[in-house]
N, C-alpha and C positions, 0 to 999 in steps of 0.2 A: 366466543370462540367456536361455537358450532358453526357460525356463516364462515371460521375460515380454516376449517376443516374440511367443509363444505365443498369453495372455491378450492382447495388444498386436491380433490379427488379427482376433480374435472381437471386440472390442468396438470396432476401428474399422470394421467391417461396420454398425455399430447408429447410427441416430439417434438421438439424448440429448439432454435439452433442458435448460433456463437455470433454476440453483438460488434457486427464490423460494418462499417461505411467505407466506400471507397476512398484511394488516396489522391484525395482533393486535396489543393491548397485553400484554405482561407478564402483566399480573392476570386476561385474560379467557381463558384455558387450552378453557375451553367454547367459545370462537370456535370452537376448530380442527376441532368436532365438525362443523359447519354450513358449514364452505367446500366448495366443491365446485371442483376442478381448474379448472374454468370460472372460480370466481371468481378463482382467485387467476393466472392467466394475463393476466387482462382489469386487474390493476395497471397503474399508468400510471407512468410519470419523464418529464422530460424533460432529459437528463445528454447527448444526442445530438442530439434531436431539438428544431425549435423552440417543439411546444405538449404539450402530456402527451400521451403516445402509447403504447401499448403496451410490452413489451417485444420482442411479436415485429414490430413495425412501428417500433422503434430503428433509423436508420440505421448499425448499426454492430453488434457483439457486447455487449449490455447484460448482466450480472450485477446485481441485484437482490438483498440479504441485509435482511428485515425485520425488526422487531423479534420477532417470535414463531420466526423461525428464528434469530435470534440469541440468544434465551432458551433453545430446546433445543439449541443446538450447543457448548456444555461449556466452549465460547474463555471466556479472561481475558484477552487483549489484542486489539490488533487484528489484529497480526501473526498471533495463533491462527486468526481468521477468516479471513486471506486465503492460509495455508496450505492450506487447505478449497475454494479455486475453482480452476478448472479453470486450465492454467496458471503458477500461481505456488507459489513456494516459499520458504523464510525459510534466508539465510546467514548467513555473517558478513563483515564487510569490518576497517576497522583500528583497534586501540585497544579490543578486545572488543566492538565496536558489531554490531549486527545490522538487516540489510533484507531486500529481497525480489526473486528474479528473474524473471521473467518470458517465456516461450514461449524460453528457451535460453539468453537475455540479462541480464544483472545489471545490475539498475533501480535500484542506492543512488544513486547522483552522476546528478541533474539529469536522468533517464529517466524516474521514475515520480510524477505530481502528485496531493500528498494537498491535498484543502482540508475544513476543516470550518467547517460554517456559512457557508460562503462564502466563508474565509480561509484562503489560501492556506497552508501550513504548511512545505516544503520551507526548509530552515535555506538562507540568503543565502550564506555563504564557499564552498561548492562546491556549493550546490543539493540537500545529500543528503537521502533521506529515510530519517532512525536509530527503527528502532522497539524491536523486543525488548521488553521489560517494560511498555511506555510505552504509550498511552490505553487506557484501561481500557473492555472493551464495555460494564460495569453504569453507563454511562451514554450511552449508544450508541442512540439510535434505529432507524438505517437506513444502510444502506451500499450505495452505487450506485457500479457500477464499469463502464469502458469498458476490454473488454479489445482492446487496439488505439490504434492510436495516436490522441492527440485535437490537436494541435498547431495544424490549423486554428480550433479556438472556443478554447483554452483556452493557446494560448503554449507557449514554448521549455526546459519545462520538465515536458511529456508527449510525449516522443518515441516510450514503448511504449504508456502507459497513463495510465487516467487515475481515483483512486478520491475518491467525495465522500461523505464523512459528514457526517451530521446528530444533531446530540446531542441529547436526551431535551425539551431545556427547549425547546427552538422550537416546540413546539405540544402542546395539547390542556390538562387540569388534574388536579394532583393531585402527590403528591410519591410520593420513595420512596427508604428508605434502606438499603443493599445492605452487607454484609459476605460477603467471601470469604476464608477462610485454606486453605492446603495446611502438610502435614508431609510432606516427603520421607524416602524409606528410607535416604537420609544421614543426618539427622536438621535437616535444615536446615529452617524454617520463612518461609512467606510470610504478606502479611498487606493483605487495602485494606478500603477503607471508603471509600462512592462514597455521593453522595447527589443528588438529581434535585428538582426541583420549579419547578411551572410555574401560573400562575394569569392568568385575565382580571376584570379590575377594572374595573366601570363608569364611565365619565369623558362625560356629558352623554347624549349617544344614541348613543355610542359605546363600544368599550370599550378600555383598556390591559391590554396581555399584558405580563405577568414572567415570566422562565423564566431557570432555572440548574440548574448542572450541577456538581458539584466530587469531589475522587479524592482522596486520597492512600493509599499502600502503601509497600510495602518488601519486600526477600527477594530473597537469590542467586537469580542465573539459570542456575547450575548447583553440583551438590554434589559433582562427579566431578572427578579427578585432568586437571589441562593436562600434556601434555608440547613441550617447544619443538622446531625443528625438526634443534638437535645436542645433545638430549635432555636437558634442562633439565624438571624437571618440579614441581612445588608443585599443592597442591589448590585449587579453586577456590571449597570452602565457607568461607563468614568472607572471603571475597577478591573475590565479585561480586555485592555489595548494590548492586541496582535501587531508586532512591527515584523513581517519578514524585509528580508535584504538578500537581491542572488542576482550573484554574477556567474556566466559559464562561459567561458572563451577555448578557442579552437584553433589550432594552424595542422592544414594537410599537406603534403607535398608528396609523392612518390612514392607512398605506402606509407610516412608517417604519419603521425597522429600525437602533437602536444595540446595538452589540455591544463588549462587553466578553471579551478572553481572557486567558487566562494558564498557560503550563505550562512548568514545569521539572522536567528528567528529568536527576538525577543518579545516576552508574555508577563503583563502583569500578572500575581497571583496574591487575592487575599484567603485562599482555600487551604494554603500549606495540606494538610493529610487529613483533611475536612475537619480540623479540632480550631482553625483559624489561630494557632499562637500559642494554644492553654493550655499544649503537654511541653512546652518550652520554654526553658526560665526566661524572662520573667513571669512565665504565667499569667498573661494578659492578652485579650481580644488583639488584634490587627486594628488598626483604622486607617490606614493607607494601605495602597498595596506594596509586596514587595517587586523587585523585575527576578523575573527568571530568564538564562541565555542558555542559548543550545550555537555554536560556532562553530563554521568546520569551512576548511581549509585545504584543497587536494590540490598537487600536481602528479600528473601521469605521462608518459612516454610511451606509444605502440609500435610497432612493424609487422605491417604484413608483406611477404615473400609467397611470390607465384613461382615455385623451383621449378614446375615442370606441368607436363597434363592434366598429372595424376597427384601431384604430393604438395598442400600449402603450407605456410606453417605464421604465426603470431609470437608475438613476444611485447613485454609490459612490464615497467617499472613506473611505481607510484608510492606516494608518500601521503601521509592524511595525517592531520592535525589537528584537534578535536580540542572546544573548554563547553563539554556537554553540562546539563546540571546546575550551573554556575547560578547563583544568587545573593543581590545585597537587599539587606531590609528591616525593617523595623525591630528595634529592639537587638540589633546585633548577630540577625540571622541569617550571616553570611557564608557562601561556600565555593570556593572555586579550588577546581582542578584543571589538569590536561592531559590528555593524553593522544597518542603518536601510534601508525602504523608503517612502515615500510615494508614493499610488498612486492616480489616477484611472477610472472606469468610466463607462461611459455606452454604452447598447445600446436597440436599438427594433426592436418587431416590429408588421408592417405587413399584417394577412390581406388579401390581395384579392379573395378567395374561398373557399368553403369548402374548395375541393381545391388553395390554393394559399397561399404564405406567404414573408416576406421576414424574415430578420434581420440587422441590421446594428447593428455595435460599432465600438466604439476603447476603447485604454489609452493610459494616461502615466502613468508612474512615474521618480522619482530615487532612486538608493541610492546609500549609500556605505559605507565598511568604514573601520576604523581598527584596528589589533595596537598593541597599550600592553608587552608582554612576552612574549618566547616565546624558547627552550630549541633548537629546531628550525633557524632561521634570523635573521637579523638583522633583529630589528621595525622599527629606524629608515630601514629601506631596501627592505620587502616591495615594494612597489606600484612600480617604476619608479624606485628611488632614495626611495623617501619612504614615512611611516608609515602614510598613509591617502590614499584613492582615493573619487573617482565615479563614477556610469555614469546613461545617461539611453534608455531606451527609450521609441520609440512602436509603435502599432500598430492597424492598423484590421481587422476581419473580417465578412465575409456567409457568411451559409447562405440558400439559397435551397432549398424543396421546392413542388414540385409532383406532382398525381396524375393521372397520365397514362391511369387508364384500366385496364391489364394493367399498370401498375407506379408505384410512387412512387419518382419521381426527386429528390434530394439533391445540389445543387454546393454548394459551400462552396470558401473560398479566406481566407488570411491573408497581411499584409504585413506584415513586422516591423522595425521598423531600431533598431538596439542598436549604441549607443557604440564598442562594445570589438569586437564580429565584424561589424561593417556589417549591412547589409539582407540580407530573406531573404522569400520566397514562398512556400507552399504550397498543396496543390490539395486537393482533397476530393472524391470521387463515389461515391453510393452508388444504387444499386437494387433496393427493397423491393416484395415482394409477399405479403400475407396474402389467404386464400381459405378460405373455408371452416376444416378444422381442417389445414391446409396454411400455411406460410409458407418463406419462398425471399428470399436475400438474395445481392447483390455488391457489396463494397464497396473502394475504391482510397483509401488516404491516402498524404499526405506528410508527412513532422513534420522536427522538427530537435531539436538539444539546444544551449541556449545557454549558454557554461559562463561560471561565476561568478567573482568576483571571485580567491579562493585557486587555482582549476584555472586562470587565467590565471598567475599569479604565480609557481606555480608552477614550470610549462611554461617562462616566460622567466628566468627566476632561474637553470635547467639550462643555458638554448642550447637548449631545445627550443619557442619560442615557440606558441602556436598562435594565428593567424589569420581563423579562419571557423568556423561552426557544424557538429556533426556533423550528419548528414543520414539519415532511415529512410523507405524507401519500403514500403510494401505492400498483399499482396492479399490478402481473405479472402473465402470462398463458403460458404454456411451454409443450412441444410434441415433442418427441424420438422416434425414430424408428432403431432397428440394422436389418439394410436390411439381413444381411447373418455374417461368421464367421469373413470376414476383413473389413464392413461399418459399421459406424451407424451416425444417424443425429438426428439433437435436432434444432428445433428455440423457440426463448422465446421473446413472448410478456411484451412489459412493458408499465407503467403509473407513474410516480410519479409527485408529488405535495411538493415544500418546502415552506413553510409560514414562514409568520417575517424572512425573512432571514435575517440573520446578517452578516455584510461586511462591506469592506473599501469605506468610503465616501471622495471622492478626494475633494469636498469643505469643510470640516474640519480638512483634515488629520488623522479622526480616526476612528473605528472603529463603528458603531450605526445599526440600524433595518431598510433596504431597502424598503421590499416591501415581492413580492413572485413570484413564479417561476414552473413552469408545463412544464413537458420535457416528448414525448414515444417515441417511438421506436419498435425497432426490432434487437435482435443478434443471429444469424445464425451461425450454426457450423459443421465441417463432421469430423469425423476421421475415417482414413484407419491405419490399422493394419495386417501385414502377413506377410512372413520370412524375408523377406529382406527390407521391407520398412514401416516407421510410419513416418506418416504423419498428418498434423491438419490443417485446413483451417477455418478463421472463417470471419466474416462479420458484422460490429456494425452499426446501423445509429438511429437518433435521430430527433426529430423534438422537438419545442417547440409549445406548449400548450396554453402558458400564461407566461408573462414575464412583468411586469409593472417595471423592475429594473433598470433604465436608466444606472447607473456606468457597468452594466456588458452586456446590448444590444447592438446591432448596428443599427440606424438608417435605414438605405437602406435596410436591408434584416432581416426582422420582425419575420425568423425563424431560427436564427443565434443569440449565443453570441459570445463575444470576446474570441479568446484564444484556443479556442477547434474543434476539429473538427466532423462533423457532419456523417462523412463516414470514416471508415474505415476497410481494409483488411488484412489477419495476417492468414501467413505461414508459420509454421514449418515442412521440411521436414528429417526425417536421412535415408540415405542407406545405409546398413551393409554389404559392398562389400564382410566380410570372419569373422569369429568369431575374429578377434582382430581386425579389421580394419572397420573403419565408415565416409562418406560424409557428413556434415551436413550444411542444407542453414536455415535462418531465415529471413521473408522478412515482413516490414510494409509498408502500403501505403495509404496515409489519404489524405483527399480531404482540398483545399484549406482553409485557417483558416484568421478571420479578426485580425490584430493587429495592436496597436497602434504604430506608427513609424515615427511621427513629428509631435513637437508642441513646442514652444518656451516656453509655457508656464506650460510646463512638468505635463499634464493634460491629454490631447490623441488625441484632436483634433478630423480632420475625419479619422477613423480607415482605413486601409490599407486592400486588399483581397492579400492575400500572394497566392503563387504557392502549387500545389502540390507537396506532397514529397511523395520519398519513399525512404527504409532505407534495404539494402540489406548487410546480414554478411554471409561469410561462410568460412566453416575451416573445415580439416582434423583432424581424431583424432586415432592414434594409441596406442593397451592396447595390448600389449603381455603379462602381469603378472600383476609383483606388479608398475612396473614404466606405466606408462601414458604422452605420449605428444599428443598436439593440435596445429596447428598452420592454421593459415586463415587470413581473410582479413573483416574489421570494415568498415562497409560504403561503400562497393565495387563499385557501383556507381561515389561515390565522391559527390554524390551530394551533394543541401547546406539544412543543416538543422537546423532548430530554434525552442530553447524554448520561447513560447512565456508566457503573464502575462491574464490569463482570467479575468480581471478588469481595471476600471483607475485608478493603481496605481503607473502611472509616469514610470515604467519599459519599456526600447523599447525592443524586441525582440533579444535577446541572441542567436547567431552563433553558432552551436554545431561544433562537431570534424569531420575533413575530412576523406579522406581514411586512414587507419590504417594498420599494421600489428599486429595481435596478436601470443603470444605463450605462451604454460599453461604447466607445467611439474610438473606429480605429482609423488608422491614414497609411497606407501600401506604398512605397517608393523605391 
């Protein structure tokens, strides 16, 4: 641990920069030789601002992962990409599912918002962000991330961060077929087939854009043995097959856009809640894997108008139908639920002058939930004595930006009224300054988590009813400096407090309001861009400022929480040998974490301090034209990797993959 603290002291003294690569399509590797760091830093997004602006001008800490960065990252799925971003790390939740933490706080349930092509993806039962071998990067064009609360603009599932994904079918022309296959040291195999296509068809004096992306995959998420808290063990090979199926289609014409999305994620499970079936009739160990599935179907229609030089409008309607956490398994362990949300959004942007603008918006949605079968609870009385429930949510928000000369002021606020948990107002304030090679930001955010149907039902049925939202307050101070045409540095200091934290109570095996937790720390990052080298190096570090939640704390280390590394080093390096080939390296090292590893009562016992972990991936890419070939090794050092549960939920560590060979082949047409 002393080694980590020493390295942390050095890294914390640096100013390091936001991870971003240039807007290069995968088929144009040669473009990387011509982009300067100035070009990369000039890329614009609008995830936090009223209008498109550079990352240094965004009123928040924003990361952009462009198509070229994704191409060089070696990532297979979205969770692999997020693991490379400062502040994020991957862990496990319940029933063998996976998600991410951020800045020391577990983000699985309604705390981190994911949207794909403008449609929210979090499941509607608990608001969970279920990742793992899901959302393949082969179909992703770019990822924009607000590394900090986003509720003022994005609502009650953006308490910690916002992730906005754009798929390849949304822009451009042409298509790509992508095949990836991995062979693990333990003999397990993983495969993925992906297709993307986009084209602009002339219609009169205008054009109709059609785009799509689709993928199908399969493969065990681990080839190792798993050991329960009471010592029971079995192999995850042939017991952890993950099968993602994904389709995104869109039509765009004269400002109109129609979207159809279908996502089905199915995964084998023999872990259940860490007990392998012992707590549920007939109280026997599983001898075969159950099937857990998440299904998401969405349709969306939106329209943009440019009323005049100063005023623009956007309106959207959408309907989402989901079947999350459904299972069919051994001993009649079956669960069936259906949820839906119908939503309308409208926003207007008014440009008062070159120096000031106002963004106004509102949303309304009605959502429903129904349980038809369950082995965990009485389906007929799940929601206040009924098998179904509904909820209505109304919200308005505003964001004003004004260039004061010495800084740009951003003032924002959101008022939201939810039938289930009442009303809430959250403000946002940011001061940003960009001059010559320097930039600085001061940001204050308030945010909240709106608990979903099953979170509320779980708490109420256990006698721990939840009556209000979870609240977050956060301060951020960022400073950055572009040293020269090759090197840029940034550091971000943060403090974040979550009050009335909603989480799992192991004593009642239900959700409830647990207490308060605060974290503070630093995220530093450096980027080097030259003719032959693209390098991003980052360090993330957090400490606990306050924690009275025993279910996530560690008695013998008051600065630690279960399952989440307090210190992380991350490296991405691409060396372009020539205009057709490159060598790429991705590496992450995390400090030792505490894990629930042994307890015959399936709660936790005394947490165990795990060893530090290093994950190194290397691969070589050859891109002579339309064809592209990539071959490499994942987990080159063959180190023990663990996914840990960041609370006392009965789940022991899940061992990740050993060393495996990766092969990717793609053809562009």
